C-alpha positions as CSV (number, residue, x, y, z in Angstrom):
1,M,-5.4,47.1,14.1
2,K,-7.1,47.3,17.5
3,D,-5.0,50.3,18.6
4,S,-5.7,52.0,15.2
5,I,-9.4,51.6,15.5
6,Q,-9.4,53.1,19.0
7,S,-7.1,56.1,18.1
8,L,-9.0,56.8,14.9
9,W,-12.5,56.5,16.2
10,E,-13.3,60.2,15.6
11,N,-11.6,60.2,12.2
12,P,-14.0,58.5,9.7
13,N,-11.7,59.0,6.7
14,L,-8.7,57.1,8.2
15,L,-11.0,54.6,9.8
16,E,-12.4,53.7,6.4
17,K,-8.9,53.3,5.0
18,H,-8.0,50.8,7.7
19,Y,-11.2,48.9,7.0
20,R,-10.4,48.6,3.3
21,K,-6.9,47.6,4.1
22,N,-7.9,44.4,5.9
23,K,-11.7,43.9,6.2
24,S,-11.6,40.6,8.0
25,E,-9.1,41.8,10.7
26,F,-11.0,45.1,11.1
27,K,-14.3,43.2,11.7
28,R,-12.7,40.9,14.2
29,E,-11.1,43.7,16.2
30,F,-14.3,45.9,16.1
31,V,-16.3,43.0,17.6
32,L,-13.9,43.0,20.5
33,L,-14.0,46.8,20.9
34,Y,-17.7,47.3,20.4
35,P,-18.8,46.9,24.1
36,N,-16.6,49.9,24.9
37,F,-18.3,52.2,22.4
38,K,-21.8,50.6,22.5
39,G,-24.6,53.2,22.1
40,K,-22.5,55.8,20.2
41,A,-23.7,56.7,16.8
42,T,-20.4,55.7,15.1
43,A,-20.3,52.4,16.8
44,E,-23.9,51.5,15.9
45,F,-23.2,52.5,12.3
46,W,-20.1,50.2,12.0
47,K,-22.0,47.4,13.8
48,E,-24.8,47.5,11.2
49,R,-22.3,47.9,8.3
50,L,-20.1,44.9,9.4
51,S,-23.2,42.8,10.2
52,Y,-24.5,43.1,6.7
53,D,-23.6,40.2,4.5
54,S,-23.3,41.6,1.0
55,D,-24.3,39.4,-1.9
56,S,-21.7,40.9,-4.2
57,I,-18.3,39.3,-4.6
58,S,-15.2,41.3,-4.0
59,W,-12.4,40.7,-6.5
60,G,-9.8,42.7,-4.7
61,T,-7.6,45.3,-6.3
62,K,-5.9,45.0,-9.8
63,K,-2.6,44.7,-8.0
64,E,-3.8,41.8,-5.9
65,L,-5.4,40.1,-8.9
66,G,-2.0,40.5,-10.7
67,L,-0.2,38.9,-7.8
68,V,-2.6,35.9,-7.8
69,A,-2.2,35.5,-11.6
70,L,1.6,35.7,-11.3
71,L,1.8,33.2,-8.4
72,S,-0.6,30.8,-10.3
73,L,1.6,31.0,-13.4
74,I,4.8,30.4,-11.5
75,S,3.3,27.5,-9.6
76,G,2.1,25.9,-12.8
77,I,5.5,26.2,-14.5
78,F,7.1,24.7,-11.4
79,A,4.7,21.8,-11.5
80,K,5.8,21.2,-15.2
81,F,9.5,21.0,-14.3
82,P,9.6,17.2,-14.8
83,A,8.4,17.7,-18.4
84,I,10.6,20.8,-19.1
85,F,13.8,19.4,-17.6
86,S,13.2,15.7,-18.0
87,I,13.1,15.0,-14.3
88,D,11.7,11.7,-12.9
89,E,8.2,12.4,-11.8
90,E,8.5,9.9,-8.9
91,F,11.5,11.9,-7.7
92,F,10.0,15.4,-8.2
93,Y,6.4,15.3,-7.0
94,P,6.7,13.6,-3.6
95,R,9.4,16.1,-2.6
96,N,8.0,19.3,-4.2
97,T,4.2,19.2,-4.2
98,S,3.9,20.8,-0.8
99,I,6.5,23.4,-1.7
100,I,4.5,24.4,-4.8
101,V,1.3,24.7,-2.8
102,F,2.6,26.4,0.4
103,T,5.1,28.7,-1.2
104,A,2.5,30.4,-3.3
105,L,0.2,30.8,-0.2
106,T,3.1,32.1,1.8
107,V,4.2,34.7,-0.8
108,Y,0.6,35.9,-1.2
109,F,0.2,36.7,2.6
110,V,3.7,38.1,2.9
111,K,2.6,40.6,0.2
112,K,-0.9,41.1,1.5
113,N,0.2,41.7,5.1
114,K,3.2,43.7,4.1
115,L,5.6,41.8,6.4
116,S,8.8,43.5,7.5
117,V,12.0,42.9,5.5
118,N,13.5,40.8,8.4
119,K,10.5,38.5,8.6
120,T,10.3,38.2,4.9
121,I,14.0,37.2,4.6
122,W,13.6,34.7,7.5
123,I,10.5,33.0,5.9
124,S,12.1,33.0,2.5
125,A,15.3,31.5,3.8
126,S,13.4,28.8,5.6
127,V,11.5,27.8,2.5
128,L,14.6,27.9,0.3
129,I,16.6,25.7,2.7
130,S,13.7,23.2,2.8
131,L,13.5,23.2,-1.0
132,V,17.3,22.6,-1.5
133,Y,17.5,20.1,1.3
134,I,14.6,17.9,0.3
135,N,15.8,17.7,-3.3
136,L,19.4,16.8,-2.2
137,L,18.3,13.8,-0.1
138,P,19.6,10.5,-1.7
139,N,17.2,9.2,-4.3
140,N,16.5,5.9,-2.7
141,P,12.8,4.8,-3.2
142,E,13.2,2.3,-0.4
143,S,14.4,4.9,2.1
144,N,12.0,5.2,5.1
145,T,13.6,8.5,6.2
146,L,13.0,10.0,2.8
147,T,9.4,9.1,2.9
148,L,9.0,10.5,6.5
149,A,10.8,13.7,5.4
150,C,8.4,14.1,2.5
151,I,5.4,13.4,4.8
152,H,6.5,16.0,7.5
153,L,7.7,18.7,5.1
154,P,4.1,19.9,4.4
155,L,3.6,20.5,8.2
156,L,6.8,22.6,8.3
157,L,5.8,24.6,5.3
158,W,2.3,25.0,6.7
159,G,4.0,26.7,9.7
160,M,5.8,29.2,7.4
161,F,2.4,29.8,5.7
162,G,1.0,30.5,9.2
163,L,3.7,33.0,10.0
164,S,3.0,34.9,6.9
165,F,-0.8,34.9,7.7
166,L,-0.2,36.1,11.3
167,G,1.8,39.0,9.9
168,N,2.8,41.3,12.7
169,E,0.9,39.4,15.4
170,P,2.7,36.1,15.5
171,H,2.0,35.6,19.2
172,G,-1.7,36.8,19.2
173,F,-4.0,34.1,20.4
174,L,-7.0,35.4,18.4
175,K,-5.0,35.7,15.3
176,R,-3.8,32.1,15.6
177,L,-7.4,30.9,16.0
178,E,-8.3,33.0,13.0
179,F,-5.6,31.1,11.0
180,L,-7.0,27.8,12.0
181,R,-10.5,28.9,11.0
182,F,-9.1,30.2,7.7
183,N,-7.6,26.8,7.0
184,G,-11.0,25.2,7.4
185,D,-12.6,27.8,5.1
186,L,-9.7,27.4,2.7
187,A,-10.3,23.6,2.6
188,V,-14.0,24.1,1.8
189,M,-13.3,26.6,-0.9
190,S,-10.6,24.5,-2.5
191,G,-12.9,21.5,-2.4
192,L,-15.6,23.5,-4.2
193,L,-13.1,24.7,-6.9
194,L,-11.9,21.1,-7.4
195,I,-15.4,19.8,-7.8
196,A,-16.2,22.6,-10.3
197,G,-12.9,21.9,-12.1
198,G,-13.7,18.2,-12.3
199,L,-17.1,18.9,-13.8
200,M,-15.6,21.2,-16.4
201,T,-13.0,18.6,-17.2
202,G,-15.7,15.9,-17.7
203,I,-17.8,18.2,-19.9
204,T,-14.8,19.5,-22.0
205,L,-13.5,16.0,-22.7
206,G,-17.0,14.7,-23.5
207,L,-17.7,17.5,-25.9
208,F,-14.5,17.0,-27.8
209,E,-15.0,13.3,-27.8
210,L,-18.3,13.8,-29.6
211,I,-16.6,15.5,-32.5
212,G,-13.9,12.8,-32.7
213,L,-11.1,14.7,-31.0
214,K,-9.2,12.9,-28.2
215,I,-7.6,15.7,-26.2
216,Q,-7.2,13.8,-22.9
217,E,-3.4,13.6,-23.0
218,F,-3.0,17.3,-23.9
219,Y,-5.7,18.4,-21.4
220,F,-4.2,16.6,-18.4
221,Q,-0.6,17.4,-19.3
222,Y,-1.2,21.2,-19.7
223,I,-4.6,22.3,-18.4
224,V,-4.8,20.1,-15.3
225,I,-1.2,20.3,-14.3
226,F,-1.3,24.1,-14.5
227,G,-4.8,24.2,-13.0
228,L,-4.2,22.2,-9.8
229,P,-1.5,24.4,-8.3
230,M,-3.8,27.4,-8.9
231,V,-6.6,26.0,-6.7
232,P,-5.2,26.8,-3.2
233,I,-4.0,30.3,-4.1
234,I,-7.3,31.2,-5.8
235,A,-9.2,29.7,-2.9
236,A,-7.2,31.8,-0.5
237,F,-7.8,34.9,-2.5
238,L,-11.5,34.4,-2.7
239,T,-11.8,33.4,1.0
240,Q,-9.7,36.3,2.3
241,N,-11.7,38.9,0.3
242,N,-15.1,37.2,0.7
243,P,-15.2,35.6,4.1
244,Q,-19.0,35.4,3.8
245,L,-18.8,32.8,1.1
246,V,-17.9,29.9,3.3
247,N,-17.6,31.1,6.9
248,K,-21.1,29.8,7.6
249,V,-20.5,26.5,5.9
250,S,-17.4,25.4,7.9
251,P,-19.2,25.6,11.3
252,V,-22.1,23.6,9.9
253,I,-19.8,20.9,8.7
254,A,-18.0,20.8,12.1
255,K,-21.3,20.5,14.0
256,L,-22.8,18.0,11.6
257,F,-19.9,15.6,11.7
258,S,-18.8,15.9,15.3
259,P,-21.7,13.7,16.7
260,L,-21.5,11.4,13.7
261,V,-17.8,10.8,14.2
262,L,-18.4,10.2,17.9
263,V,-20.9,7.5,17.2
264,M,-18.7,6.0,14.5
265,L,-15.7,5.8,16.9
266,V,-17.7,4.1,19.6
267,V,-19.1,1.5,17.1
268,Y,-15.6,1.1,15.6
269,L,-13.9,0.4,18.9
270,S,-16.7,-2.2,19.7
271,A,-16.3,-3.8,16.3
272,I,-12.5,-4.1,16.9
273,V,-13.2,-6.2,20.0
274,I,-15.7,-8.4,18.2
275,S,-13.7,-8.9,15.0
276,G,-10.5,-9.8,16.8
277,K,-8.4,-7.4,14.8
278,D,-5.7,-5.5,16.7
279,P,-3.0,-3.0,15.8
280,Y,-0.4,-4.9,17.8
281,N,0.5,-7.5,15.1
282,D,-1.0,-5.9,12.0
283,R,1.1,-3.1,10.6
284,E,-1.4,-1.9,8.1
285,F,-4.1,-1.8,10.6
286,L,-2.0,0.3,12.9
287,L,-1.3,2.7,10.1
288,I,-5.0,3.1,9.4
289,F,-5.7,3.4,13.1
290,N,-3.2,6.4,13.2
291,L,-4.7,8.0,10.1
292,L,-8.1,7.8,11.8
293,L,-6.7,9.3,14.9
294,I,-5.2,12.3,13.0
295,G,-8.4,12.9,11.1
296,V,-10.5,13.0,14.3
297,M,-8.1,15.3,16.0
298,V,-8.2,17.7,13.1
299,L,-12.0,17.7,13.4
300,I,-11.9,18.4,17.2
301,F,-9.4,21.2,16.8
302,F,-11.3,22.7,13.9
303,S,-14.6,22.5,15.8
304,V,-13.0,24.2,18.8
305,A,-11.4,26.9,16.7
306,E,-14.8,27.7,15.1
307,S,-16.6,28.1,18.5
308,A,-13.8,29.5,20.6
309,N,-15.1,33.1,20.6
310,R,-18.8,32.3,20.5
311,R,-21.3,31.4,23.2
312,Q,-20.9,27.6,23.2
313,N,-24.1,25.5,23.4
314,Q,-23.6,23.0,26.3
315,F,-24.8,20.1,24.2
316,W,-22.0,20.7,21.7
317,A,-19.5,21.3,24.5
318,W,-20.3,17.8,25.8
319,I,-20.1,16.3,22.3
320,L,-16.6,17.7,21.8
321,L,-15.6,16.5,25.3
322,L,-16.8,12.9,24.6
323,L,-15.2,13.0,21.2
324,A,-11.9,14.1,22.8
325,I,-12.1,11.3,25.5
326,I,-12.8,8.6,22.9
327,T,-10.0,9.9,20.7
328,S,-7.7,9.8,23.7
329,I,-8.6,6.1,24.2
330,V,-7.9,5.5,20.5
331,N,-4.5,7.3,20.9
332,L,-3.6,5.1,23.9
333,I,-4.4,2.0,22.0
334,A,-2.2,3.1,19.1
335,L,0.6,4.2,21.5
336,S,0.6,0.9,23.3
337,A,0.7,-0.9,20.0
338,I,3.8,1.0,18.8
339,I,5.5,0.5,22.1
340,Y,4.8,-3.3,21.8
341,R,6.2,-3.4,18.3
342,I,9.3,-1.5,19.4
343,S,9.8,-3.9,22.3
344,E,9.5,-6.9,20.0
345,W,11.4,-5.8,16.9
346,G,13.4,-2.7,17.9
347,F,13.6,0.8,16.6
348,T,13.2,1.8,13.0
349,P,12.7,5.3,11.5
350,N,8.9,4.6,11.0
351,R,8.5,3.4,14.6
352,V,10.3,6.4,16.0
353,A,8.2,8.8,13.9
354,V,4.9,7.1,14.9
355,L,5.9,6.9,18.6
356,G,6.8,10.6,18.8
357,A,3.7,11.7,16.9
358,N,1.5,9.6,19.2
359,V,3.1,10.9,22.3
360,L,2.7,14.5,21.1
361,M,-0.9,14.0,20.1
362,L,-1.8,12.2,23.4
363,V,-0.3,15.1,25.5
364,H,-2.1,17.6,23.4
365,L,-5.4,15.7,23.6
366,L,-5.2,15.4,27.3
367,I,-4.6,19.2,27.7
368,V,-7.5,20.0,25.4
369,T,-9.8,17.4,27.1
370,K,-9.1,19.0,30.5
371,K,-10.1,22.4,29.1
372,L,-13.2,21.0,27.4
373,L,-14.3,19.4,30.7
374,E,-13.9,22.8,32.5
375,S,-15.8,24.5,29.7
376,A,-18.6,22.0,29.7
377,M,-19.0,22.4,33.4
378,N,-18.9,26.2,33.0
379,R,-15.6,26.5,35.0
380,T,-13.8,28.3,32.2
381,E,-14.5,30.3,29.0
382,S,-14.5,28.4,25.7
383,S,-11.7,30.7,24.6
384,A,-9.4,28.8,27.0
385,V,-9.9,25.6,25.0
386,G,-8.8,27.5,21.9
387,Q,-5.7,28.7,23.6
388,S,-4.8,25.2,24.6
389,I,-4.9,24.2,20.9
390,V,-2.9,27.1,19.4
391,K,-0.2,27.2,22.2
392,F,0.8,23.6,21.3
393,I,1.1,24.1,17.5
394,P,4.8,25.2,17.8
395,V,5.6,21.8,19.3
396,Y,4.3,20.1,16.2
397,L,6.5,22.3,14.1
398,I,9.6,21.5,16.1
399,W,8.7,17.8,15.7
400,A,8.4,18.3,11.9
401,I,11.9,19.9,11.8
402,L,13.3,16.9,13.6
403,M,11.6,14.5,11.2
404,V,12.7,16.4,8.1
405,F,16.3,17.4,9.0
406,I,17.5,15.2,11.9
407,L,15.9,11.7,11.5
408,P,17.5,11.0,8.1
409,L,21.0,11.8,9.5
410,I,20.5,9.6,12.6
411,F,19.5,6.6,10.6
412,G,21.9,7.2,7.8
413,F,19.2,8.0,5.2
414,Q,18.0,4.4,5.3
């Protein structure tokens, strides 16, 4: 896109076509190129045009709307497989929920970005192999490796979704950061749609209840089951075509919660000492400790992704740095706890998974913390912090592959 804008600068007709083809990418590349053309009439025109936030909602083309409708229908039918084919719900949904969600998103961006045949085949084969493999795993509800495979499969499928989003720029740093920001906007939009859907459900059931009709079973079995898989694909469609809807909300959420979470973590660590609770001998406490760690890391990475290409306020730079330092301390505590439990009771699939995940997160946190320190002290650009995040993402995907495909074999599917 960047080369296209430069080469077509004096051709307004083709430039307009490229803008309509992918508005969000065009805007991002134009911002980077603007300093080279600043002062020229064409550049100032596009600057004003792209800076204007339209109040109207773009509903895309008829072809794109048809694709969204088709993917929503297929996802809904897939979600009804247990009822259609008499499949045990406890067998089906833990294995296939992430496949339903991420496959629809992946197909949407494969079509939207017009990926090459080779990339499309590679992504399709990866998703298909995952689908077949996860459903062929032994049906043992007590199997820890099955649970771990189902937990890590969404991360692997998220990687396939990311590849489809990146399109023809899989190694582009800015495009990867855009993907992380898009995930934040997608989460916000999905949350809004779920809230709206929940309100509609309550009103609908209440109205029918008033006239003596109990439709709860029918409504949840058909409307809700079909509606839930539609949420992420509709959210992606709205966010992609109308970035102005939530792209100002996500940074506010990140900035609002970063200092609050920092205070909460400091108070929480102090409370652990006072209460006498520790993750060394309490398995459930260690689990909650790690979930807290993952949540805070997501907040840090999302906050960095939001501000990577903007002039960073030093106050927020120091907030993120302190948050990263405290999170590293939490990670060290969790890591020492799992090492202690392994030394006392030996290796199990769960302990191997938690140990590996904690090591990866600690290494990544230390890298990001170093870059945040340099950024806070004005030794490096804030974009360097963003690079330290996106460059490590493939490591998590490799780890997910090991957890899904290799760990069950090592431990004999136990």
